[in-house]
LOFI-649271 format. One record per residue (C-alpha): x, y, z. Coordinates in nm, 4 decimals, always signed. Example, Ala and Ser with C-alpha at 12.3 -4.5 7.8 and 13.67 -1.06 7.14 Angstrom:
<rs>
<r x="+1.2300" y="-0.4500" z="+0.7800"/>
<r x="+1.3670" y="-0.1060" z="+0.7140"/>
</rs>
This chain:
<rs>
<r x="+0.5531" y="+2.2012" z="+0.6194"/>
<r x="+0.3192" y="+2.0189" z="+0.3822"/>
<r x="-0.0395" y="+1.9712" z="+0.4949"/>
<r x="-0.1692" y="+1.6164" z="+0.5408"/>
<r x="-0.3681" y="+1.5011" z="+0.2381"/>
<r x="-0.4742" y="+1.1722" z="+0.3994"/>
<r x="-0.5352" y="+1.0951" z="+0.7659"/>
<r x="-0.6093" y="+0.7438" z="+0.8899"/>
<r x="-0.7217" y="+0.7150" z="+1.2529"/>
<r x="-0.7714" y="+0.3911" z="+1.4459"/>
<r x="-0.8609" y="+0.1919" z="+1.1348"/>
<r x="-0.9875" y="-0.1616" z="+1.1990"/>
<r x="-1.1297" y="-0.4323" z="+0.9765"/>
<r x="-1.2637" y="-0.7465" z="+1.1417"/>
<r x="-1.4101" y="-1.0227" z="+0.9258"/>
<r x="-1.6539" y="-1.2697" z="+1.0813"/>
<r x="-1.6338" y="-1.6267" z="+0.9564"/>
<r x="-1.8699" y="-1.9072" z="+1.0532"/>
<r x="-1.7707" y="-2.2726" z="+1.0480"/>
<r x="-1.9448" y="-2.6045" z="+1.0845"/>
<r x="-2.2430" y="-2.7649" z="+0.9103"/>
<r x="-2.4864" y="-2.5351" z="+1.0898"/>
<r x="-2.2371" y="-2.2500" z="+1.1100"/>
<r x="-2.2439" y="-2.2711" z="+1.4868"/>
<r x="-1.8771" y="-2.1780" z="+1.5242"/>
<r x="-1.8064" y="-1.8054" z="+1.4908"/>
<r x="-1.4567" y="-1.6667" z="+1.4351"/>
<r x="-1.3409" y="-1.3044" z="+1.4136"/>
<r x="-1.0436" y="-1.2376" z="+1.1861"/>
<r x="-0.8711" y="-0.9127" z="+1.2842"/>
<r x="-0.7189" y="-0.8271" z="+0.9457"/>
<r x="-0.6439" y="-0.4671" z="+1.0466"/>
<r x="-0.6466" y="-0.3795" z="+1.4138"/>
<r x="-0.6052" y="-0.0114" z="+1.4927"/>
<r x="-0.3846" y="+0.1531" z="+1.2294"/>
<r x="-0.3184" y="+0.5292" z="+1.2321"/>
<r x="-0.0967" y="+0.7360" z="+1.0012"/>
<r x="-0.1058" y="+1.0403" z="+0.7780"/>
<r x="+0.0345" y="+1.1186" z="+0.4340"/>
<r x="+0.1436" y="+1.4692" z="+0.3446"/>
<r x="+0.0766" y="+1.6229" z="+0.0070"/>
<r x="+0.3444" y="+1.5314" z="-0.2464"/>
<r x="+0.5126" y="+1.2555" z="-0.0441"/>
<r x="+0.5299" y="+0.8789" z="-0.0809"/>
<r x="+0.4362" y="+0.6752" z="+0.2253"/>
<r x="+0.5545" y="+0.3162" z="+0.1994"/>
<r x="+0.3514" y="+0.0511" z="+0.3822"/>
<r x="+0.5513" y="-0.2703" z="+0.4153"/>
<r x="+0.5096" y="-0.6107" z="+0.5781"/>
<r x="+0.4713" y="-0.9831" z="+0.5180"/>
<r x="+0.1810" y="-1.1254" z="+0.3174"/>
<r x="-0.1258" y="-1.1406" z="+0.5396"/>
<r x="-0.0294" y="-0.8477" z="+0.7645"/>
<r x="-0.3261" y="-0.6337" z="+0.6513"/>
<r x="-0.1561" y="-0.3750" z="+0.4320"/>
<r x="-0.3715" y="-0.4388" z="+0.1218"/>
<r x="-0.6871" y="-0.4424" z="+0.3352"/>
<r x="-0.5809" y="-0.1027" z="+0.4707"/>
<r x="-0.5443" y="+0.0283" z="+0.1151"/>
<r x="-0.8866" y="-0.1006" z="+0.0170"/>
<r x="-1.0500" y="+0.0670" z="+0.3169"/>
<r x="-0.8886" y="+0.3969" z="+0.2225"/>
<r x="-1.0236" y="+0.3474" z="-0.1313"/>
<r x="-1.3702" y="+0.2778" z="+0.0200"/>
<r x="-1.3736" y="-0.0645" z="-0.1437"/>
<r x="-1.4168" y="-0.2071" z="+0.2089"/>
<r x="-1.6032" y="-0.0464" z="+0.4976"/>
<r x="-1.3983" y="-0.0166" z="+0.8190"/>
<r x="-1.5210" y="-0.1938" z="+1.1313"/>
<r x="-1.3897" y="+0.1043" z="+1.3284"/>
<r x="-1.1855" y="+0.4143" z="+1.2619"/>
<r x="-1.1945" y="+0.6977" z="+1.0128"/>
<r x="-1.0368" y="+0.7938" z="+0.6812"/>
<r x="-1.0103" y="+1.1668" z="+0.6122"/>
<r x="-0.9058" y="+1.2678" z="+0.2621"/>
<r x="-0.8394" y="+1.6302" z="+0.1724"/>
<r x="-1.0363" y="+1.7447" z="+0.4775"/>
<r x="-1.3394" y="+1.5214" z="+0.4091"/>
<r x="-1.4397" y="+1.2271" z="+0.6299"/>
<r x="-1.5110" y="+0.9454" z="+0.3848"/>
<r x="-1.7756" y="+0.7816" z="+0.6067"/>
<r x="-1.9772" y="+1.1030" z="+0.6130"/>
<r x="-2.0132" y="+1.1362" z="+0.2357"/>
<r x="-2.3274" y="+1.0418" z="+0.0452"/>
<r x="-2.3075" y="+0.8158" z="-0.2609"/>
<r x="-2.2921" y="+1.1103" z="-0.4997"/>
<r x="-2.0345" y="+1.2949" z="-0.2887"/>
<r x="-1.8182" y="+0.9822" z="-0.2672"/>
<r x="-1.8315" y="+0.9396" z="-0.6456"/>
<r x="-1.7190" y="+1.3002" z="-0.6836"/>
<r x="-1.4375" y="+1.2504" z="-0.4317"/>
<r x="-1.3181" y="+0.9325" z="-0.6064"/>
<r x="-1.1742" y="+1.1411" z="-0.8887"/>
<r x="-0.9053" y="+1.2521" z="-0.6470"/>
<r x="-0.7865" y="+0.9082" z="-0.5311"/>
<r x="-0.7183" y="+0.6150" z="-0.7598"/>
<r x="-0.5582" y="+0.2713" z="-0.7291"/>
<r x="-0.2951" y="+0.0700" z="-0.9140"/>
<r x="-0.3436" y="-0.3017" z="-0.8528"/>
<r x="-0.0950" y="-0.5825" z="-0.7972"/>
<r x="-0.1904" y="-0.8045" z="-1.0898"/>
<r x="-0.1675" y="-0.5976" z="-1.4090"/>
<r x="-0.3645" y="-0.8586" z="-1.6043"/>
<r x="-0.6491" y="-0.9399" z="-1.3643"/>
<r x="-0.7144" y="-0.5681" z="-1.3081"/>
<r x="-0.7783" y="-0.5023" z="-1.6795"/>
<r x="-1.1002" y="-0.6090" z="-1.8543"/>
<r x="-0.9881" y="-0.8602" z="-2.1221"/>
<r x="-1.2880" y="-0.7692" z="-2.3421"/>
<r x="-1.1999" y="-0.4003" z="-2.3591"/>
<r x="-0.9359" y="-0.2338" z="-2.5721"/>
<r x="-0.6718" y="-0.0099" z="-2.4173"/>
<r x="-0.8628" y="+0.2909" z="-2.5494"/>
<r x="-1.1785" y="+0.1760" z="-2.3715"/>
<r x="-0.9965" y="+0.0864" z="-2.0485"/>
<r x="-0.8219" y="+0.4224" z="-2.0150"/>
<r x="-1.1219" y="+0.6164" z="-2.1443"/>
<r x="-1.3768" y="+0.4562" z="-1.9100"/>
<r x="-1.2963" y="+0.6795" z="-1.6058"/>
<r x="-1.3395" y="+0.9859" z="-1.8279"/>
<r x="-1.6892" y="+0.8676" z="-1.9210"/>
<r x="-1.7864" y="+0.7667" z="-1.5663"/>
<r x="-1.6851" y="+1.1046" z="-1.4251"/>
<r x="-1.8105" y="+1.2955" z="-1.7333"/>
<r x="-1.4740" y="+1.4580" z="-1.7956"/>
<r x="-1.4649" y="+1.4191" z="-2.1747"/>
<r x="-1.6776" y="+1.3177" z="-2.4726"/>
<r x="-1.6179" y="+1.1926" z="-2.8242"/>
<r x="-1.2886" y="+1.3018" z="-2.9814"/>
<r x="-1.1730" y="+1.4540" z="-2.6514"/>
<r x="-1.1602" y="+1.1037" z="-2.5008"/>
<r x="-0.9346" y="+0.9782" z="-2.7812"/>
<r x="-0.7089" y="+1.2821" z="-2.7427"/>
<r x="-0.6787" y="+1.2247" z="-2.3665"/>
<r x="-0.6082" y="+0.8512" z="-2.4138"/>
<r x="-0.3298" y="+0.9327" z="-2.6621"/>
<r x="-0.1844" y="+1.1867" z="-2.4180"/>
<r x="-0.1875" y="+0.9314" z="-2.1344"/>
<r x="-0.0223" y="+0.6644" z="-2.3498"/>
<r x="+0.2551" y="+0.9117" z="-2.4250"/>
<r x="+0.2833" y="+0.9918" z="-2.0531"/>
<r x="+0.3395" y="+0.6283" z="-1.9505"/>
<r x="+0.5730" y="+0.5496" z="-2.2412"/>
<r x="+0.3444" y="+0.3422" z="-2.4653"/>
<r x="+0.2879" y="+0.3897" z="-2.8371"/>
<r x="-0.0430" y="+0.5391" z="-2.9469"/>
<r x="-0.0802" y="+0.2578" z="-3.1993"/>
<r x="-0.1435" y="+0.0225" z="-2.9046"/>
<r x="-0.4731" y="+0.1950" z="-2.8233"/>
<r x="-0.6902" y="-0.0569" z="-3.0101"/>
<r x="-0.5180" y="-0.3688" z="-2.8763"/>
<r x="-0.6416" y="-0.5911" z="-2.5945"/>
<r x="-0.4648" y="-0.6618" z="-2.2596"/>
<r x="-0.3531" y="-1.0145" z="-2.3568"/>
<r x="-0.1392" y="-0.8653" z="-2.6360"/>
<r x="+0.0927" y="-0.6911" z="-2.3876"/>
<r x="+0.3724" y="-0.7911" z="-2.1511"/>
<r x="+0.3312" y="-0.7584" z="-1.7750"/>
<r x="+0.5235" y="-0.4309" z="-1.7636"/>
<r x="+0.3189" y="-0.2840" z="-2.0469"/>
<r x="-0.0061" y="-0.3895" z="-1.8793"/>
<r x="+0.1008" y="-0.2180" z="-1.5580"/>
<r x="+0.1702" y="+0.0984" z="-1.7576"/>
<r x="-0.1859" y="+0.0753" z="-1.8895"/>
<r x="-0.3079" y="+0.0463" z="-1.5297"/>
<r x="-0.1067" y="+0.3551" z="-1.4371"/>
<r x="-0.2524" y="+0.5456" z="-1.7343"/>
<r x="-0.6052" y="+0.4505" z="-1.6252"/>
<r x="-0.5335" y="+0.5754" z="-1.2714"/>
<r x="-0.3996" y="+0.9051" z="-1.4097"/>
<r x="-0.6950" y="+0.9632" z="-1.6421"/>
<r x="-0.8972" y="+1.1655" z="-1.3888"/>
<r x="-0.6006" y="+1.3737" z="-1.2607"/>
<r x="-0.5993" y="+1.2290" z="-0.9069"/>
<r x="-0.4236" y="+1.3803" z="-0.6063"/>
<r x="-0.3531" y="+1.0458" z="-0.4356"/>
<r x="-0.2634" y="+0.7102" z="-0.5885"/>
<r x="-0.2710" y="+0.3929" z="-0.3797"/>
<r x="-0.0277" y="+0.1479" z="-0.5398"/>
<r x="-0.0903" y="-0.2042" z="-0.4066"/>
<r x="+0.2201" y="-0.4155" z="-0.4771"/>
<r x="+0.2444" y="-0.2574" z="-0.8271"/>
<r x="+0.5764" y="-0.4223" z="-0.9217"/>
<r x="+0.5720" y="-0.7544" z="-0.7322"/>
<r x="+0.4435" y="-0.9468" z="-1.0369"/>
<r x="+0.7095" y="-0.8012" z="-1.2701"/>
<r x="+1.0656" y="-0.9015" z="-1.3574"/>
<r x="+1.3337" y="-0.7101" z="-1.1666"/>
<r x="+1.4494" y="-0.5137" z="-1.4739"/>
<r x="+1.0900" y="-0.4106" z="-1.5475"/>
<r x="+1.0334" y="-0.3231" z="-1.1813"/>
<r x="+1.2994" y="-0.0524" z="-1.2007"/>
<r x="+1.1421" y="+0.0950" z="-1.5156"/>
<r x="+0.7971" y="+0.1152" z="-1.3554"/>
<r x="+0.9344" y="+0.2580" z="-1.0299"/>
<r x="+1.1318" y="+0.5245" z="-1.2171"/>
<r x="+0.8190" y="+0.6071" z="-1.4184"/>
<r x="+0.6181" y="+0.6494" z="-1.0970"/>
<r x="+0.8838" y="+0.8780" z="-0.9483"/>
<r x="+0.8942" y="+1.0897" z="-1.2640"/>
<r x="+0.5140" y="+1.1148" z="-1.2733"/>
<r x="+0.5080" y="+1.2212" z="-0.9092"/>
<r x="+0.7353" y="+1.5152" z="-0.9838"/>
<r x="+0.5607" y="+1.6058" z="-1.3077"/>
<r x="+0.1998" y="+1.5781" z="-1.1851"/>
<r x="+0.2423" y="+1.6626" z="-0.8139"/>
<r x="+0.1128" y="+1.3219" z="-0.7037"/>
<r x="+0.0950" y="+1.1714" z="-0.3557"/>
<r x="+0.1483" y="+0.7950" z="-0.3169"/>
<r x="+0.0577" y="+0.5274" z="-0.0679"/>
<r x="+0.2941" y="+0.2550" z="-0.1847"/>
<r x="+0.2135" y="-0.0924" z="-0.0487"/>
<r x="+0.4803" y="-0.3632" z="-0.0777"/>
<r x="+0.6440" y="-0.6569" z="+0.0977"/>
<r x="+0.9931" y="-0.5764" z="-0.0372"/>
<r x="+1.1808" y="-0.3260" z="+0.1789"/>
<r x="+1.4381" y="-0.2549" z="-0.0939"/>
<r x="+1.1591" y="-0.1351" z="-0.3248"/>
<r x="+1.0015" y="+0.0720" z="-0.0477"/>
<r x="+1.3433" y="+0.2193" z="+0.0353"/>
<r x="+1.3867" y="+0.3317" z="-0.3259"/>
<r x="+1.0546" y="+0.5114" z="-0.3691"/>
<r x="+0.9373" y="+0.6226" z="-0.0230"/>
<r x="+0.9837" y="+0.9378" z="+0.1837"/>
<r x="+0.8425" y="+0.7773" z="+0.4983"/>
<r x="+0.7864" y="+0.4118" z="+0.5855"/>
<r x="+0.5293" y="+0.2303" z="+0.7984"/>
<r x="+0.5990" y="-0.1316" z="+0.8941"/>
<r x="+0.2957" y="-0.3559" z="+0.9580"/>
<r x="+0.2776" y="-0.6842" z="+1.1450"/>
<r x="-0.0416" y="-0.8819" z="+1.2082"/>
<r x="-0.2767" y="-0.5893" z="+1.1474"/>
<r x="-0.0801" y="-0.3316" z="+1.3467"/>
<r x="+0.1827" y="-0.0687" z="+1.2716"/>
<r x="+0.5005" y="-0.1568" z="+1.4602"/>
<r x="+0.7293" y="+0.1194" z="+1.3276"/>
<r x="+0.6818" y="+0.4484" z="+1.1428"/>
<r x="+0.9424" y="+0.7027" z="+1.0436"/>
<r x="+1.1468" y="+0.8823" z="+0.7823"/>
<r x="+1.2935" y="+0.6425" z="+0.5262"/>
<r x="+1.6571" y="+0.6962" z="+0.6187"/>
<r x="+1.5894" y="+0.6553" z="+0.9911"/>
<r x="+1.3941" y="+0.3317" z="+0.9447"/>
<r x="+1.6399" y="+0.1811" z="+0.6960"/>
<r x="+1.9639" y="+0.2852" z="+0.8637"/>
<r x="+1.8622" y="+0.2518" z="+1.2278"/>
<r x="+1.5502" y="+0.0328" z="+1.2681"/>
<r x="+1.4065" y="+0.0236" z="+1.6200"/>
<r x="+1.1668" y="-0.2707" z="+1.6046"/>
<r x="+1.3028" y="-0.6293" z="+1.5887"/>
<r x="+1.0614" y="-0.7105" z="+1.3053"/>
<r x="+1.1947" y="-0.4221" z="+1.0940"/>
<r x="+1.5483" y="-0.5437" z="+1.1640"/>
<r x="+1.4532" y="-0.8938" z="+1.0478"/>
<r x="+1.2983" y="-0.7605" z="+0.7253"/>
<r x="+1.6076" y="-0.5517" z="+0.6524"/>
<r x="+1.8397" y="-0.8452" z="+0.7153"/>
<r x="+1.6612" y="-1.0347" z="+0.4360"/>
<r x="+1.7289" y="-0.7650" z="+0.1736"/>
<r x="+2.0077" y="-0.8827" z="-0.0633"/>
<r x="+2.3278" y="-0.6749" z="-0.0612"/>
<r x="+2.4577" y="-0.5991" z="-0.4159"/>
<r x="+2.8138" y="-0.6856" z="-0.3184"/>
<r x="+2.9344" y="-1.0487" z="-0.3085"/>
<r x="+3.2019" y="-0.9613" z="-0.0528"/>
<r x="+2.9699" y="-0.7787" z="+0.1843"/>
<r x="+2.8233" y="-0.9763" z="+0.4722"/>
<r x="+2.5050" y="-0.9018" z="+0.6630"/>
<r x="+2.3891" y="-1.0755" z="+0.9763"/>
<r x="+2.0722" y="-1.2617" z="+0.8834"/>
<r x="+1.7933" y="-1.2593" z="+1.1412"/>
<r x="+1.5842" y="-1.5718" z="+1.0818"/>
<r x="+1.2396" y="-1.5516" z="+1.2385"/>
<r x="+1.1134" y="-1.8692" z="+1.4035"/>
<r x="+0.7710" y="-2.0042" z="+1.3112"/>
<r x="+0.4999" y="-1.8637" z="+1.0864"/>
<r x="+0.2920" y="-1.5478" z="+1.1020"/>
<r x="+0.0212" y="-1.6110" z="+1.3677"/>
<r x="-0.3399" y="-1.6297" z="+1.2567"/>
<r x="-0.5251" y="-1.2962" z="+1.2716"/>
<r x="-0.8251" y="-1.4941" z="+1.4015"/>
<r x="-0.6236" y="-1.5989" z="+1.7075"/>
<r x="-0.3526" y="-1.3370" z="+1.7661"/>
<r x="-0.1044" y="-1.3831" z="+2.0528"/>
<r x="-0.1549" y="-1.1999" z="+2.3813"/>
<r x="+0.0586" y="-0.8948" z="+2.4497"/>
<r x="+0.2908" y="-0.7917" z="+2.1688"/>
<r x="+0.1760" y="-0.9659" z="+1.8489"/>
<r x="+0.5407" y="-1.0254" z="+1.7513"/>
<r x="+0.6573" y="-1.1875" z="+2.0772"/>
<r x="+0.6074" y="-1.5464" z="+1.9505"/>
<r x="+0.8762" y="-1.4902" z="+1.6848"/>
<r x="+1.0923" y="-1.2224" z="+1.8465"/>
<r x="+1.4437" y="-1.3299" z="+1.9544"/>
<r x="+1.4460" y="-1.0540" z="+2.2195"/>
<r x="+1.1063" y="-1.1191" z="+2.3810"/>
<r x="+1.0757" y="-1.1187" z="+2.7604"/>
<r x="+0.7875" y="-1.1656" z="+3.0074"/>
<r x="+0.6368" y="-0.8196" z="+2.9624"/>
<r x="+0.6050" y="-0.8783" z="+2.5864"/>
<r x="+0.3713" y="-1.1737" z="+2.6490"/>
<r x="+0.1370" y="-0.9797" z="+2.8771"/>
<r x="+0.1280" y="-0.6163" z="+2.7586"/>
<r x="+0.0577" y="-0.4692" z="+2.4155"/>
<r x="+0.3275" y="-0.2070" z="+2.3388"/>
<r x="+0.2189" y="+0.1381" z="+2.2234"/>
<r x="+0.3931" y="+0.3351" z="+1.9502"/>
<r x="+0.6485" y="+0.5617" z="+2.1144"/>
<r x="+0.9172" y="+0.7927" z="+1.9795"/>
<r x="+1.2676" y="+0.6506" z="+1.9785"/>
<r x="+1.5941" y="+0.8389" z="+2.0132"/>
<r x="+1.6397" y="+0.8368" z="+1.6342"/>
<r x="+1.3075" y="+1.0096" z="+1.5650"/>
<r x="+1.0815" y="+0.7333" z="+1.4382"/>
<r x="+0.8052" y="+0.5708" z="+1.6410"/>
<r x="+0.8072" y="+0.2015" z="+1.7277"/>
<r x="+0.5841" y="-0.0323" z="+1.9291"/>
<r x="+0.8416" y="-0.2261" z="+2.1309"/>
<r x="+0.9028" y="-0.2685" z="+2.5034"/>
<r x="+1.2776" y="-0.2770" z="+2.4366"/>
<r x="+1.2658" y="+0.1022" z="+2.3952"/>
<r x="+1.1927" y="+0.1263" z="+2.7687"/>
<r x="+1.5008" y="-0.0758" z="+2.8644"/>
</rs>
């Protein structure tokens, strides 16, 4: 059994906002509220949920771009909060990020050569001609022509820019890549190309992925295990096939019912959720999903459900499992 490369324990991120002319009103936004999971070496863990559920914030805390309010992130046996600045810089070589917007994440004043070569300079992995050789190698790896090396980001399509972002992430030979909605800004035909590229690179380079998305069909395609988030909490975690074929949480069932079926004759019962996602600054009592759940009963309003193992093997936070 593969050893866990990443362990996330009780991760929370609470933002404090102050309102009013004199900022007398104080509000706590619970963006992430007690998330725990692990990712084994060589696997892809898909983190899925609606916009605003806290999945990107979780990714940024793992990357140490945000400091957790509570909880720990352990990467390759090292607690991230216990590392000094120099130790964290050294550890950063082993985990990199691919961002959602392939244009905003690239410096428009830098050429492709400079963008991909920058991590090599920062981590002192290459100098002079060796940088150019590595950039050319990475362009080949992600399927871009070497003649593009001296062009600027605005000269590329969205799919090409995302390939540049992937090349930059690969430059330092990372063990873990956190992909935050890497295909959501791309056309569907380009999405499949980028996803296939990521799967090929995983096999070729022995990569581990945390793949963040709101589209369950994309997560189904690329993931080995899936975690479903709702309002800052994990509501279901399990092997891909178990979650997709036999979801245990009503929210997972609703997400799956919204995935288009590629057969005009096939019919799927659509579960339409009532209302909007509650505010993380004023979450509902009890189960955070009970205000929109078609199966909610009195216990759901009063008691927060814990993740428990279902009969199909995955874990889910739902009182219906006790029925």
